N, C-alpha and C positions, 0 to 999 in steps of 0.2 A: 543567545539571542531569543527574545520572546516575540512571537508574531501577534500582531494586532489587526483586527478586522473592524471596520467602521460602517455603521448603517445609520443614515440620517437623510430624511427627505428634503430638508432645507439646504440648498446648495451652498448658501452663504455660511451656514454653521459648519457644514462638512469641509468646506475650503478652509475655514478658520482653524479647525482642529488640525487638518492635514498640514497646512502651511506654517502654523505657529510653533510646531514641535520640531526641534532640530534632530530628526531621526538618526542621522549619521553619528551624532554624539551621544546617543543613548543605547541601552541594551535592548531597544525595541525596534521592530521593523514593521512598517505598514504593509500587510500582506494583501490588502484589497479593500474595496469599499462598494457600497450599493445604496440606491435611493429608497429602497423599501425592503421589508422583511421577506417577501416572496422571492424577489430576485436574489437577495442575500443568501437565502437558504441553500440554493443550488451551488453557489460558489463556496460557501462555508464547508459543505460536504467534501469538496475537493481540496480546499486550502488547509483545513484542520488547524485553525488558529489556537493560540494559547489564551488570548483575551478577546472578547467581543464587546465593542462599545456600540450601543444602540439607543436610538430615540424611542419614546413610548408611542406617540401618536404618529402613525404613518399610513399611507394608503395601502390597499391590498392585504397586507398582513402587518399588524402593529408589533411593537417591540416586545410586549409580554407574550404574545402568541409565539413569536420567534424564539424567545428565551425558553419557553416550555419545550419546544421541539428540540432545540440545540442541547438542552440539559438531558434530554432523553437519548439522542443519538450520539452526542459527544460530551459525556458528563464531565470530562476533565476541563472543559472550557470555562474560564472565569468571566462573568458577565458584569459589565458596568452599564447602568441605565442612565440616560439623559432625560431630564424632565423639565417642563415649564412650571412656573409657580402654581398655576391652576390645576396641575395634574398630580399634586402631591398625595392625593387620596389613593393613588395607585401603589404607593410605597409598600403598604402592607402586603398586597398581592405579590409584588416583586420579591419581597423577602421570603414569602412562602415558596416561591419557585426556586430559590437558591441564588438570587442575584447577589453579587459580592459588594457592589458600591452603587449608590444612588446619588447622582449629581444634579444640582439645579442649574439651569441655563441662566445667564451665559456662563460658559466654562472657559477659563483661561488655560494656557499651556501649563502653568505651574499646578493648577488644580488637577489637570489630567495626569500629569507626571506623578503627582502625589498619589492619585488613585491607582495608577499602574504599580507604583512602589508597594502599596498595601497588598495588592493582588499578588504580586510576585512573592512577597513574604509568605503568603498563604500557600502558594504553589510549592515553595521550598519547604515549608513546614510539613506539608503532606508527604513530600519525598522523605523528610526526616523521620516521620512516624513509621514508615515502612522499615526503617532500620532499628527502631527501638526494641528493646528486649520485651517490653510490655506487649507490643504488637506481636512479637514472635510467640510469646506465651499463649496469646489468644488464638493463634493458629495451630497450636499443638493438637494433634488428633487425639480424641478420647476413644475409649473402647467402642462407644456407639458409632462414632464417626468411621472407625475401621470396619465395623460390621456393615454400615451403609455403603461404603466404597466397595467392599467385597461383593455385596449384593448387586450393585450397579455394574460392576465388572462382569459378573456372571450374566446379567440381563443383556448387556449390549453384545456379548459374544454368543448369545443364543442358548444359554444353559438354563434359562428360566422359562417355564411353560407360559405361553402368552395368556391363556385363560386365567392363570393365577397371578399374573404380573401386577395387575392393578391393586389387588388386595394386599399382596406382599409389599408393594411399593408404599401403600398407605401405612402399613405397619412400620415402615422405615421413616415415615414422615415425608414421603415424596409424593407429589401430585403429578401423575402421569397424564391426566386427562387433558386433551387438546385436540384441535382440528387437524393439525399437521406438525411434522417433526423433521429435523435434519440433525445428523450427528457431525460434530466437528472434533478433530484431534489437533491439539496445539502442542508442538514439540519445542522445548527450550534448548538453545544451544549456547555454550559458553566455553571459554578456554579453561584449561586445567588450573591456571593460576587464579581464576575467578570463580571456582566451583561453588563457593558460598553464595554467589549471586543467584543460584537456582532457587533457593528458598525465598529470597526477596522477590524474584520474578513470579513465583507461584502465588505469593501473597498479593502481588500487584494484580494478577489475573482475578483472584478471588475477590479482591476489593472492588474491581471493576464490575464483576458479576453482581456484587451486593448492591449496586446502584439501582436495581429494579428490573434489569433485563430478565425476561422469562426464560431462564436457562437452568437446567439441572447439570451440575458439574461434579467431577471427582478426579482425584489423582490416579494415574495408571502408570506406576513406576516413578523413578526419580525425576525424569525430565519431561513427562507427558501429562497433559490434562485433557480429559474427554468431556465434551459438553453436548448435551441434548438441547437444541434450541427449539422451543415451541412457538407456534403462531396460531391465531384464531382463524386465519384464512390462508389457503394455498397461494393466493395471489401476492400476499405480503411477506411470505416466508423467505423468498430469495433476498429481498431487500433487508429483512431483519438479520439474516445470516451474515451477509457481507458487511452490514453495519457493525455487527458484533465482532466479526473477525478483524475488521480494520481497527476497531476500538482497542481490543486487547493487544494487538501487535503494536499500535502506536504507544500505548501506556507502558508496555514492557520495555520497548526499545528506547523510550524517553527517560524512564526512571531507573533502569538497570543496565548492566553491561552485557545482558543476554540478547541473543537474537531469537526470533520466533518464526517458525514455519507453521502454517495453518493449512490443514487438509479438510475439505468439505465433502461429505457424502451426498448421496441422492436424497431428495425430499420424499417423504412418505406420509400418507394420511392415516396409516394404521399403526397401532402400537407394535403389532407383530412385524412391521417392516423396519423397526429401529435397528435390529441386528444387521439387516441387509445394508442400511445406510452406514452403519459403523464399518462393515466389511469394505464398502466402497471408499470410505474415508481412509481406511488402512491402505488400500491400493494406491490412493492418491499420495499418502505419506511415503509409501515405498518408492514411488516415482521421485518425490522430493529428495529422499535419502540418496537415491541413485545418482541424481543430477547435482546434488549439493546445493540446490537453490533454497533460500530462506525467504519464501514468499507465501502469499495466500493463493491457494489453487483449489478449484472444485474438480470433482471427478470428470466433469464434462469440459474442463478447461485445458486438459493436458494435451500436449502436442502428440500427434499421430496416435491418439488414444485407441483407435480401431485396430491398430497394428501391434499394440503392446501386449505381450503375454506376461502379466504381472507375476505369475507363478515362477517365472525364470529369472526375474530381477534379482540380482545379488549372486547368481550362480557364476557369472562371468564378469568380474569387475571391469576389465578392459573394455568389453563390448558395451557395458552399461554407460561408462564414461563417454565413449565415442557416440553412442546412440543419441544422447541427450545434450551433448556439448553445444553451447551457443557461441556466437562470434566473440562475445565479451569474455567467454571462458577459455579461449584458445591459449593465451599466454600463461594463464594459471595452470592449465593442464600440461602444457609443455614443461613448465617449471617442476611440476610433480614428477613427470617422467625423468627429467634430468636429475632430479634429486635421488631417484632410485638407482642411478648408475654408480654413485660413489665417485671417488677420485683416484682409485688405484687402477692403473692401466689394464692389468690382466683381469681384474674383477669387473672393470667397466666393460671390457670386450665381451666377457662371458654373459653378464646380465643384459647388456645391450642386444646381443644376438637373439636371446629368447624373448626379450621384451618387444623388439622390433617385429619378430615373427608373429607374436600374439597380436600386436597392433594391426599388422597387415591382414591376418586372418579375420579379425573382428571387423576391420574396415571393409574388406571384400564382402562379408556377409551383409553389412549395413547398406553398402552401395547396391547390392542385389535386391534387398528389400525395397529400396527406393527406385528400382528399375533404372539404375544408372549404368554407365559403361565402366566395368571393372578394369578393362584393359587401358582405358584412358588414364586411370590413376596409377596402375601398375603394368606398364607396357611389357616388362620382362617377366611378369608373374612372380611366383615365390622362389626365385632362383637363389641357391645357397651362396653363390659367388657375390651377388649383389648385397645380400643380408650381411655377409661376413665383412665386406668392404665398408658398408655404412656404419655398422656397429663398432668397427675398429677406430672410429674417429668421433670424438664428442661433437665437433662442429658439424660433421656430415649427419650424425644421428639427430641433432637438434633441428637442422634445416629440413631433414626428410620428414620427421614426425609433425613438424609444423605444416609442411605441405600436405600431408595426408589428412590431418585434422581439418585444415582449411578447405580441402576439396570436399569433405563430407558436409561441412557447414554450408558451403556454396551449393552443393547438390540439394540439400534439404530445403534451403531457401528458394531455389529455383522451382522446387516441386510444391512450394507453398504449404509445407508440412505443418505449420502452426495452425491449430484449429481457429485461432482468432486473428490470424494474419489478414484475412479478407475483411473481417469486421473492423480492425484498426484502420486499414486502408480506406474502407468505406467511410468511416467516421472522419478521417483526415480530409478526404475529398469534400465531404459535406461542409467541414469547417473552412476549407480553402475557398469554397463558393459563397458561403453565407457569413463569413467573419465580419462583414460590415453591418450586419443586423445587430443593433444594440441589445435585442432580446434573446439572442442565441445563448444557450446555457447548457450545463451538463445534462439537465433533464431532456431538453429538446433533442440533443444529439443521441442520448441513450435511447430515447423513444424511436429515433430514426433507424438505429441499428437493432432495435427490438430486444433490448435487455434492460434490467432495472438500473437506475442511476448509480447505486453503490457498486453493483457488479461491474458496470461499465467503467466506473472510476478506478476500481482495483485493476482490472485487466489492462486498461489504457496505460496507466502509470507503470505497470510492471513490464508490459510488452514494448511500449514506446520509449521508455526510459525518462519520461517527463509527465507531469500531470496534465490533465485536460486544459486547465487554466493557463499553465505555462505554454502549451502549444498554441492555444488561441491568442494569447498575448504576443507571443513571438511572431505569429502570422500577421497580426495587426501592425506590429512595430516595423516589420520588414516591408510591408506595403506602404507604411507612412514614410519610411526612408526613401523608397522609390519616388513617391510623390514630391517629397522635399527637394530631391535632386532634379527631377524631370519636369516640374511645373512651377508656376509662380503662385500657387494657391497659398493662402494664409494658413499658418499652422493650426489655428482654431478650426478652419474649414476641413483641413486634413484629418483632424481628430474626429470630426463628425463623419467624414468619408470612410474611415476605417472602423467605425463602430463605437466610438466613445461619445456619450451624451454630454460630458463635461469637458470642455477644452483644457481647463486647468488640471484636471485629473489625467488627461492625455499627456500633458506636458510633464507631469510628475512621473508617470509610468515610463514615458519615453526616456527621460533622464536616468531613471533607475535601471533601464535595460541597455541604453546606448552609452551611458556615461556622460552625456551632455544634453542640454536643452535642444529642442527642435531647431530653433533659430541658429544656435552655434553649430549644429550638425550641418545645416544648409550652407552656412558661411565657410566652414572648413572644406566641404566637398567642392564648393565653387572655386575656392582658392587653388585646390589641387588640380582642378580640371583646366585651369587657365594656362 
C-alpha cells in the first residue's frame, strides 16, 4: 500500500478528491489531510507518506514552500501539485523543486489515480535502480575512497591530532568546518539468507545522504555506517539529527529486507569533540546490541542511563538480557531460554539447572539495583532443592522464568525506569486534555514537553507503540463514540466537538477507525442497549 497525504484549503475540492476515489479498491490509503501547508507539515513529519498532493495557493504556507521543506526533510516523498489555470506560471518553479506531477483543477478521480500510477512507477523504478549492476559498480570503493574511510575511522576514534584534522580532512576532500556536530552510528541487521541485502541497504543510505543532507559518512565494517551530521546552529542540530535518522531508517526498511538500529552521540560545538560524540554513539549502540532493539536511540534516551556501566555490557549476557527486557520482549526471551534447553531429558535437566541458577543470580542483582525486595521474588533464596526441581521439568522451568522476567519488568515499570516514561505520560495527558483543539499538533505537544518535534516523534512512537497522530486520532474517535452513545448531538457537531474542522473528514476518519459511519455506530449501539 502507498500512503497519500492531501493538502487543500478549499474544502469542496478536498472533499471531492477524498470522496471520489474508492480507496478500499486501490493500492492507496489516505493517511491524512490538512487545509494549509503549515498545519500539514507537522502531520507529515509524523505520518511519513509516500505521496503528497498539495494545492499551490493556500494561507499561512503555500504548496511550493511546503514542497521545498518536505523534499528536504523527507526526500522520498513524491509530490503532486494542484493548480488553477491562472497559476500555471508556478509550474517551472515546481519542477525545479522536484515535483513529480502538476495537475490543473478541476481534477477528476481518474486524473488523480493516473497521477498516482505514474508516481508509483517512479517509486518502483527507484527501488529497481538500487538492484542494478550499474548502480552496484558506481558504489564500488576506489583506492581513494578506502584511504578516505581509513582516515575518517582514525579521526572519529581519536587517532588524528585535532590541530591537524582540518588540513588533513581538506586533503581528503572533506569539509569539517561547521558550528556544531553529532556522530551517528547506523547498524544494519539481516538474516543469513538475505546477507546480500547489506550491500543494497548501504547503497540506500548513501543515496539518501546524497540528497543534500549536510553529512559526512563512511563505512565502518560490513554492517555499520558512521555519519557526522553538521549544523550551522546548536539549536537546529537535534532536529536535523533525528530527521536524518528517521529518514535513513525509513528508506532502508522500506526498500530492503534489512533492519536498521541508529545510535546517536552527544552534540558538540568543537571538532575536537567529535571523537567523544562517536564514543557516546558507540555506548548507545552497545546498549541496543545488548537489548536486541532495532530502533533510533540517543545517548540521553537510554533507560536507566545513569545506572548503566557500559564497560561491563556483554560480559554477562544473561544479566544484559534481563536488565533491558521490556514487556513486549518477555515471550521472545522465554522462547530463547527454552530453545537452549534442547529436547533430551538428561541434557535438559543439566542445562536447565545452570541456566536457572544464572537467571536467578542475575535477577537478584538487578532487583537490588532497582531497590526492590529480592525475597518477594525468591522467598526460598537460591536453594539447590528448588533449582533442581524446577529445572527437571520443562513446564515448571518455563513458568518460573516467565514469572522471574515478569517481576523484573513490573519492578522497573513501577520505578519509572524509562527516562522518557514521564515525558510520554505528560504528552498523553496534554493530548487527553486538549484533543478537541483543532490546532493541536506534533509541534505544540513537543514544545510542551520541551524537545524538538522530530525527537519527540521518534521517542513517542518507539515508547508508546503508536505514532502521535495515531494516539491523537484514537483519543478523538473514542470521545466521539462516547458522545454518539450518550447524547443526541448531530454527528457533524460531534466532529467539531472532538477537534475536526470538517464534518465530512470526521465521518471519513471515524469509518476508517471504527469500521462504520457515525450514524451506523449510533444505531447499532442503541439497538444493543434496548
